[in-house]
C-alpha positions in Angstrom: 3.5 -0.8 32.1 2.4 1.8 34.5 1.7 5.6 35.2 3.9 7.9 37.0 3.7 11.6 38.2 5.1 13.9 40.8 6.1 17.0 41.6 8.8 19.6 43.9 7.0 20.1 46.7 4.7 17.8 49.8 0.9 17.4 49.1 -0.3 14.0 49.1 -3.9 14.9 48.5 -2.6 16.3 45.0 -0.6 13.3 44.4 -3.5 10.8 45.3 -5.5 13.0 42.7 -2.9 12.8 39.9 -2.6 9.1 40.7 -6.3 8.7 40.6 -6.5 10.6 36.9 -4.4 8.0 35.2 -5.3 5.0 37.3 -6.6 3.1 34.0 -2.8 3.1 33.0 -2.1 0.9 36.3 -5.3 -0.7 37.4 -3.6 -3.3 40.1 -1.7 -1.1 42.9 -1.4 2.4 43.7 1.3 4.2 45.5 2.3 7.6 46.7 5.6 8.8 48.3 5.7 12.0 50.2 8.9 14.1 52.1 9.8 17.5 52.5 11.2 18.0 49.1 8.6 16.1 47.0 5.8 14.2 45.8 5.6 11.1 43.8 2.6 8.8 42.6 2.2 5.4 40.4 -0.4 3.5 39.0 0.8 0.3 38.6 -0.1 -2.5 36.1 1.8 -5.9 37.2 3.5 -7.4 34.5 7.1 -8.6 36.1 6.6 -10.4 39.4 3.2 -9.6 40.5 3.4 -9.5 44.3 3.7 -6.5 47.0 7.1 -6.5 46.5 6.5 -4.7 43.3 5.1 -1.9 44.5 5.9 1.7 43.4 7.3 4.3 44.4 10.6 2.0 45.4 13.4 2.7 47.2 16.7 1.1 47.7 17.6 -0.2 51.2 19.5 3.2 52.3 16.1 5.3 51.4 17.9 7.9 49.6 16.8 6.6 46.0 13.4 6.4 45.2 11.9 5.8 41.7 8.6 5.6 39.6 8.7 3.7 36.7 6.4 3.1 33.4 7.6 0.5 31.1 10.2 -2.5 30.5 13.4 -3.2 31.1 14.4 -6.4 29.2 18.0 -6.9 30.0 17.1 -6.8 33.8 18.3 -9.7 34.7 21.9 -9.4 33.4 21.8 -6.1 35.6 20.4 -7.4 38.6 23.6 -10.3 38.3 26.2 -7.6 38.3 24.4 -5.3 40.5 23.8 -8.2 43.1 27.6 -8.2 43.8 27.4 -5.1 46.1 23.4 -4.4 46.1 20.6 -6.2 47.9 17.6 -6.9 46.1 14.3 -7.6 48.0 11.8 -8.0 44.6 12.1 -9.9 41.6 10.4 -6.6 39.5 13.1 -5.3 36.7 12.0 -1.6 38.5 14.5 -2.4 41.5 17.6 -2.7 38.7 16.9 1.2 38.3 17.2 2.1 42.3 20.3 0.1 42.4 21.9 0.8 39.2 21.4 5.1 39.9 23.3 4.7 42.7 26.3 2.3 40.9 26.4 3.8 38.0 24.7 7.3 38.2 22.2 8.7 35.4 24.1 8.5 32.2 25.9 5.3 33.2 22.5 3.4 34.1 20.8 4.9 31.0 23.2 3.5 28.8 23.0 0.4 30.1 19.6 0.1 29.6 17.5 -2.5 27.1 14.0 -1.4 27.3 11.0 1.0 26.9 10.9 3.2 29.9 9.9 6.6 31.3 10.9 7.1 34.7 11.7 9.7 37.5 14.3 8.9 40.6 14.2 11.2 43.3 18.0 11.3 44.7 17.3 12.9 48.7 20.8 12.9 49.2 22.0 15.4 46.0 18.5 16.9 46.5 17.9 16.2 42.7 14.8 14.6 40.6 16.0 12.5 37.4 14.1 12.1 34.4 14.5 9.8 31.5 12.7 8.6 28.4 13.7 5.5 26.6 15.6 5.9 22.9 13.0 5.7 20.4 10.1 7.5 22.6 7.7 4.2 23.1 6.9 5.6 26.4 5.7 9.3 26.9 6.8 11.5 29.4 5.6 15.4 30.3 6.5 18.2 32.3 5.5 21.7 33.7 8.0 23.8 34.9 7.0 27.9 35.8 7.6 30.0 38.8 9.7 27.6 40.9 6.9 24.6 40.3 7.7 21.4 38.6 5.5 18.7 37.9 6.0 15.6 35.7 3.7 12.5 34.5 2.7 9.8 31.7 -0.1 12.0 31.0 -1.1 15.5 30.8 -4.2 15.2 32.4 -2.4 14.4 35.8 -0.3 17.3 35.6 -3.5 19.7 35.2 -5.0 18.0 38.5 -2.8 21.0 39.9 -5.5 23.8 39.2 -3.1 26.6 39.3 -1.9 25.6 35.9 -3.4 27.7 33.0 -4.9 25.4 30.2 -4.4 28.0 27.5 -4.0 26.7 23.7 -0.1 27.0 22.4 -1.0 28.8 19.0 2.6 27.9 17.3 1.8 24.1 17.9 -1.6 24.5 17.0 -0.1 25.5 13.2 2.2 22.7 13.4 -0.9 20.2 14.4 -3.0 21.0 11.1 0.4 20.4 9.2 1.1 17.5 10.4 -1.9 15.9 12.7 0.3 15.9 16.0 2.2 18.0 18.3 5.7 17.5 17.3 9.5 18.1 19.1 9.0 18.9 22.7 6.0 21.0 22.9 2.1 20.3 23.4 -1.0 21.8 22.5 -0.8 23.0 26.5 1.1 26.0 26.5 3.7 25.8 29.1 3.4 21.9 29.0 6.2 20.3 27.3 7.6 16.7 26.2 10.7 15.1 27.6 12.1 13.8 23.9 13.2 10.3 23.2 16.6 9.8 24.0 16.9 12.4 26.5 17.1 12.5 30.3 16.4 15.5 32.7 18.2 16.8 36.0 15.9 19.1 38.0 17.6 20.6 41.1 15.4 20.7 44.0 17.4 23.6 45.5 18.2 25.9 42.4 15.0 25.0 40.9 16.7 24.6 37.6 16.2 22.1 34.7 19.2 20.8 32.5 18.4 18.1 29.6 21.1 15.9 28.2 21.0 13.7 25.3 22.1 10.0 25.7 21.3 8.4 22.7 20.7 9.1 18.8 21.2 7.6 15.7 24.5 8.3 13.6 23.6 8.6 10.1 26.7 9.8 9.2 28.1 5.8 9.2 29.3 4.3 6.6 26.8 2.0 5.0 27.2 -1.6 5.2 27.5 -3.2 1.7 27.8 -7.0 2.8 24.3 -8.1 1.7 24.9 -11.7 3.4 26.3 -10.4 6.3 23.3 -7.8 6.5 20.3 -10.5 6.0 22.0 -12.4 8.4 22.5 -9.9 11.3 19.0 -8.7 10.6 17.3 -12.5 11.1 19.6 -12.7 14.6 18.5 -9.3 16.0 15.1 -9.3 15.0 14.7 -12.9 16.7 16.6 -12.0 19.7 14.2 -8.8 19.9 10.7 -10.7 19.5 12.0 -13.2 22.1 13.1 -10.8 24.9 9.7 -9.3 24.5 8.2 -12.4 25.6 9.3 -11.5 29.0 6.2 -11.6 31.1 4.4 -12.6 34.2 1.0 -12.5 32.6 -0.8 -13.4 29.1 0.5 -12.1 25.8 -0.7 -11.6 22.2 -0.2 -10.0 19.0 -1.9 -7.3 16.9 -2.4 -8.9 13.3 -3.0 -6.6 10.4 -2.7 -7.8 6.9 0.8 -6.5 6.1 4.2 -7.5 6.3 5.6 -6.0 9.5 2.7 -7.9 12.1 2.9 -11.0 10.0 6.9 -11.3 10.6 6.2 -10.8 14.1 3.5 -13.2 14.5 5.9 -16.0 12.5 8.8 -15.7 15.0 6.7 -15.4 18.2 4.9 -18.6 16.7 8.3 -20.2 16.1 9.5 -19.2 19.9 6.7 -20.2 21.9 5.0 -24.0 22.5 1.8 -22.4 23.2 -1.0 -21.2 20.1 -0.3 -17.5 19.7 -3.2 -15.1 20.3 -3.8 -12.7 17.2 -6.3 -9.5 17.2 -7.2 -8.1 14.1 -9.5 -5.3 13.0 -11.6 -4.0 9.9 -14.3 -1.7 9.0 -18.1 -3.0 8.1 -18.9 -1.8 4.5 -15.2 -0.9 3.2 -13.8 -3.3 0.7 -10.6 -0.8 -0.2 -9.0 -1.2 3.1 -10.1 -4.0 4.8 -7.6 -6.5 5.7 -9.4 -9.0 7.6 -9.0 -11.7 4.9 -5.1 -11.3 4.8 -4.9 -11.2 8.2 -7.3 -14.0 8.6 -5.1 -16.1 6.2 -2.2 -15.4 8.1 -3.6 -16.5 11.1 -4.6 -19.9 9.4 -1.2 -20.3 8.3 0.5 -19.8 11.5 -2.3 -21.6 13.4 -2.7 -19.1 15.7 -6.1 -18.4 18.1 -7.5 -15.7 16.3 -10.3 -13.0 17.0 -11.4 -10.9 14.4 -13.3 -7.2 15.2 -15.6 -5.5 12.8 -15.8 -1.9 13.2 -19.0 0.1 12.0 -19.6 3.8 12.0 -20.9 3.8 15.2 -17.5 4.0 16.8 -17.8 7.4 16.4 -19.9 7.5 19.6 -16.8 6.6 21.6 -14.8 9.6 19.9 -15.0 11.8 23.0 -13.4 9.1 25.1 -10.7 8.5 22.7 -10.1 12.3 23.4 -9.8 12.5 26.6 -7.4 9.6 26.8 -5.2 11.1 23.9 -4.3 14.2 26.3 -3.9 15.9 23.1 -5.5 16.3 19.8 -4.1 13.6 17.4 -5.7 13.7 14.1 -4.8 10.2 13.2 -7.7 8.0 12.4 -6.2 5.0 13.2 -6.4 5.5 16.8 -9.8 4.1 16.6 -8.6 0.7 15.4 -5.8 0.4 18.4 -8.9 1.7 20.7 -11.2 -1.3 20.2 -8.3 -3.8 19.5 -7.1 -3.0 22.9 -10.8 -3.1 24.3 -11.0 -6.4 23.5 -7.8 -7.8 24.0 -7.8 -6.9 27.6 -10.7 -9.6 27.6 -7.8 -12.2 27.0 -4.2 -10.7 27.7 -2.2 -8.1 29.3 0.8 -7.4 26.8 0.3 -7.2 22.8 3.5 -7.4 20.2 2.7 -4.9 17.3 4.4 -4.3 14.1 5.1 -0.7 14.5 8.5 0.7 13.2 8.9 -1.7 9.7 8.1 1.1 7.6 10.2 3.8 8.7 13.1 1.5 9.0 12.8 -0.1 5.8 11.1 2.1 3.4 7.9 1.3 3.4 5.7 4.2 2.9 4.3 6.2 -0.4 5.9 9.0 0.8 9.5 7.5 0.3 9.0 6.3 -3.3 7.8 10.2 -4.2 10.7 11.7 -2.7 12.8 9.3 -4.2 11.2 10.6 -7.8 11.2 14.3 -6.7 14.8 14.3 -6.1 15.2 13.6 -10.0 13.6 16.5 -10.6 16.8 18.6 -10.0 17.9 17.2 -13.3 14.9 19.0 -15.1 16.0 22.9 -16.2 13.9 25.2 -13.9 12.0 26.8 -16.4 10.9 23.6 -17.7 10.3 22.1 -14.5 8.4 25.7 -13.6 6.4 25.5 -16.4 5.7 22.0 -17.9 6.0 19.8 -14.5 2.8 21.2 -13.1 1.1 21.0 -16.5 2.1 17.4 -17.2 0.9 16.2 -13.7 -2.5 18.1 -14.3 -3.0 16.1 -17.4 -2.3 12.2 -16.2 -5.1 10.3 -16.3 -6.5 9.5 -12.4 -6.5 5.8 -13.6 -2.8 5.8 -13.9 -1.9 8.1 -10.9 -4.2 5.2 -8.9 -1.7 2.5 -9.6 0.9 4.7 -8.3 -1.1 6.1 -5.1 -4.7 3.9 -5.0 -6.1 7.0 -3.2 -5.5 9.2 -6.1 -9.4 9.4 -7.3 -10.7 10.0 -4.2 -8.4 12.8 -3.3 -9.4 14.7 -6.3 -8.0 17.7 -7.6 -6.5 18.7 -4.5 -4.1 15.9 -4.7 -2.7 17.2 -8.2 -2.7 20.7 -6.5 -0.2 19.1 -3.7 1.7 17.2 -6.6 2.3 20.3 -8.6 3.5 22.3 -5.7 5.7 19.4 -5.1 7.4 19.6 -8.1 8.2 23.4 -7.9 11.1 23.5 -6.0 13.1 19.8 -5.9 16.0 21.6 -3.8 13.6 22.1 -0.9 13.2 19.1 0.6 11.3 20.0 3.6 8.9 21.7 1.6 8.3 18.7 -0.9 7.8 16.5 2.3 5.3 18.5 4.1 3.8 18.7 0.7 3.0 15.2 0.5 2.3 14.7 4.0 0.6 17.9 5.3 -3.2 17.7 6.0 -3.2 21.4 5.5 -0.2 22.9 3.5 1.5 26.2 4.0 -1.1 28.5 1.9 -4.3 26.1 3.4 -3.2 27.1 7.2 -3.3 31.0 5.9 -6.7 30.7 4.9 -7.7 28.8 7.7 -6.8 30.8 10.8 -8.6 34.1 11.4 -6.5 37.0 11.7 -5.8 36.9 15.5 -4.6 33.4 15.4 -2.6 33.7 12.5 -1.0 37.2 13.9 0.6 34.7 16.8 2.3 32.2 14.6 5.8 33.2 13.4 6.4 30.7 10.7 3.4 29.2 8.6 5.7 26.9 6.5 8.5 25.8 8.8 10.6 24.8 5.7 13.7 26.5 7.0 14.0 24.8 10.7 13.2 21.5 9.2 15.7 21.5 6.3 18.7 22.6 8.8 17.7 19.8 11.2 16.9 17.0 8.8 17.0 17.4 5.4 20.8 19.0 4.7 23.7 17.3 4.8 25.7 14.5 2.7 23.7 11.8 3.5 20.9 9.6 1.1 17.9 11.6 0.9 16.1 8.5 2.2 17.9 8.2 5.2 17.2 11.6 6.2 13.8 11.4 5.5 13.5 8.2 7.7 15.6 9.5 10.1 13.1 12.8 10.5 10.0 10.0 10.4 11.8 8.3 13.4 12.6 11.5 15.6 9.1 12.9 14.7 6.3 11.1 13.2 7.4 7.5 15.0 7.4 8.8 18.7 4.7 11.6 18.6 2.1 9.8 16.7 2.8 5.8 15.9 4.0 4.9 19.5 1.7 7.8 20.9 -1.1 5.8 19.5 -0.5 2.5 21.2 0.8 3.8 24.4 -2.5 5.8 25.1 -5.1 3.4 23.7 -3.5 0.1 24.9 -2.8 2.0 28.5 -7.0 3.2 28.5 -7.7 -0.6 29.0 -4.4 -1.1 31.1 -2.7 -3.4 28.2 0.8 -2.8 27.6 2.5 -2.9 23.7 5.8 -3.8 23.0 7.3 -3.0 19.6 9.8 -5.6 18.5 11.1 -4.1 15.1 11.8 -1.1 17.3 14.6 -2.8 19.1 17.8 -0.4 19.6 20.0 -2.7 18.0 17.7 -3.5 15.2 17.1 0.4 14.5 21.0 1.0 14.4 21.5 -1.9 11.5 18.9 -0.8 9.8 20.5 2.8 9.3 23.4 1.3 8.4 21.9 -0.4 5.1 21.9 1.2 2.1 18.9 2.8 1.2 18.7 0.9 -2.2 19.1 -2.3 -0.5 15.5 -1.4 1.0 13.5 1.0 -1.9 13.9 -0.5 -5.3 12.2 -2.9 -8.1 9.6 -4.8 -7.4 8.9 -3.0 -4.2 9.9 -1.9 -0.7 11.3 -3.5 2.1 13.5 -5.5 0.0 16.0 -6.8 2.4 13.6 -7.1 5.3 11.4 -9.5 3.2 15.1 -11.5 2.1 16.3 -11.7 5.7 12.8 -12.6 7.1 11.5 -14.8 4.6 10.6 -18.0 6.6 8.4 -15.6 9.0 6.4 -14.0 6.3 3.1 -15.8 5.5 3.6 -16.3 1.8 0.2 -14.6 0.4 1.7 -11.4 2.5 5.1 -11.9 1.3 3.8 -11.4 -2.4 1.2 -9.2 -1.5 1.8 -5.2 -2.7 2.2 -2.9 0.1 -1.2 -1.6 1.5 -1.4 1.8 3.7 -3.9 1.1 6.3 -6.9 3.5 5.8 -10.0 4.0 8.1 -13.0 5.0 6.3 -13.6 8.7 7.7 -14.5 9.2 4.1 -17.5 7.4 4.0 -18.1 8.2 8.0 -18.9 11.9 6.8 -21.5 11.0 4.7 -23.4 10.1 8.1 -23.0 10.8 11.5 -20.1 12.9 11.3 -21.4 15.3 8.8 -24.2 16.3 11.1 -21.5 16.5 13.9 -19.2 18.8 11.5 -22.5 21.0 10.8 -23.0 21.8 14.5 -19.7 22.6 15.3 -18.8 24.7 11.7 -21.6 26.2 10.6 -23.6 27.2 13.9 -21.3 29.7 15.1 -19.8 28.0 18.0 -17.3 30.2 19.6 -14.3 27.9 18.5 -15.1 29.5 14.8 -14.5 33.0 16.8 -11.6 32.4 18.4 -9.2 30.4 16.0 -10.8 30.0 12.0 -12.3 31.5 9.7 -16.0 30.5 9.3 -16.0 31.3 5.2 -13.1 28.7 4.9 -14.8 26.1 6.8 -17.5 26.5 5.0 -15.8 26.1 1.7 -14.1 22.8 2.9 -17.8 21.3 3.5 -19.0 22.6 0.2 -15.7 21.2 -1.5 -16.0 17.6 0.7 -18.2 15.6 -2.1 -15.7 16.0 -4.7 -12.7 15.5 -3.0 -13.9 13.4 -0.5 -11.0 11.8 1.1 -8.8 14.8 1.2 -11.3 16.9 2.4 -12.2 14.6 5.4 -8.9 14.4 6.6 -9.1 18.2 6.6 -12.7 18.2 8.6 -11.3 15.2 10.8 -8.4 17.6 12.0 -10.4 20.4 12.8 -13.0 17.9 14.5 -10.2 16.4 16.7 -9.0 20.0 17.7 -12.6 21.0 18.4 -13.2 17.7 20.7 -9.8 18.2 22.7 -10.8 22.0 23.2 -14.0 21.2 24.4 -12.7 18.8 27.0 -9.4 19.9 28.2 -9.7 24.0 27.5 -13.5 24.8 28.1 -13.8 21.8 30.7 -16.7 19.6 29.6 -17.3 16.1 30.4 -16.5 13.5 27.4 -19.7 12.0 28.4 -21.9 15.0 27.3 -20.6 15.5 24.0 -22.7 13.4 22.0 -22.5 12.0 18.3 
């Protein structure tokens, strides 16, 4: 894993400054290339071929193709064997297949042959162009800026804004999206003018014309017919999963696994234990004083079952002191509290390993989240007559005892009356699938955001609810509803939240994260499996559990699905509340620029009665405030105190 950067003019000092800003991603080696057309930079974390021969930027023998690369190519040995017939290799690094593969097959031909996670840039000096590409699922980030004939790219935004001529300004449309979904979706970022190259796409920047063209090279075809042969599906699922884990054991440095108390990471541990001779190193995290979501006992039993070399890390409320550092590493506000355990796990894991495997992706592929069950239930509301649905259903939801709702969603009691309001809105219009989804998932729904933003901010927002574009792109068509919902998560929530967390938090300490469940072939197979094979009685991920049973510890197989929860609601009873009070009640400039102070006061006043619900809202505002202080106002992270 590494950090890459570059731009379309010669400036060695700027290139070195950009590399220095992302040195944490690659602490082992640094390199810069500059000619009359481009400057390229690289910070290397050595994983394959630890020698000097693997240094980047790397060129082919003729010197007309130069690459900077972040990631791993799992099938590089097979590609190398094919390329060696016509090209001379000088290293054992997987990077070298990119320079020769590009020359042999071109950008599109190379990308369709790659099996891995990657973000890279190829400088073709003969054709006077830069080619940038991001892997199929978005495991590796890649940002760019293109304005006024200037083009810059990097693995992290902080490298791009090393160019001091780039104005640091909030994109208000993205701000609206962030407060709905806790991350910056699609190809825009919170920085106006800085964008993301989306997963499964590549970009060609013409150095002569100074123009950009973007093409897609991969996507999931959710319209393909479902496969109905259960026996075949289970056999194929097992084969592909074992292969996905095995290929991710490729490394010249020590490996480990992040182990939670759930199915996905347990399955990866089981498969890895069956594939290696040495004891697998596992790392788990829990929270002091939190009995509801503490997964350490379950992870410990899994470790004992597979005889791993296990380390437990317990996090207390004092971790909030690290939030400014975390915000700096994230580049953008990401209001997912799970960044904290990712950060702590990576810090501790680095003491023993350089590569970790994770269990991310199983919930999206095999319908493990609560929202899928809610969406399935909500779809049935179409059968209820409109008048009855609009009047009787909201009333019915309001009188259901919380003890009953807790059986369906274990945080019902702690989310208070606001959750009931969301459920009522959820039931109003079952044909509007985007609205139903966002009522379930939004931190602030459309009405709440309209109350939150001041007039100046609201005037710059073109679409508060966002239902139309999301329905057209994701929720309309003949495909099964849950197939569409999981595709939506795969294209948005997964790359810009769930995969962004381990990339940014692992790379903060020079650790590489690999994700076996998001192997391309596994993903493609999962979308051919009928939803009824995944979600039903007695629970979720049914066919995954059946196919991979031998790799799952028995106590985990029997355990009911539990959402991993960071106890921020408890933390707001201590140090976080002091910070929020200083930010939101004392007239900070941030309130005047974006928000209504009165609305933030209302949220603070209602926190005790609906602690989890309003804690999530305050967490989002606080994370935006931290980001704004660091990246817009230029405050040093170490000067922000909790």
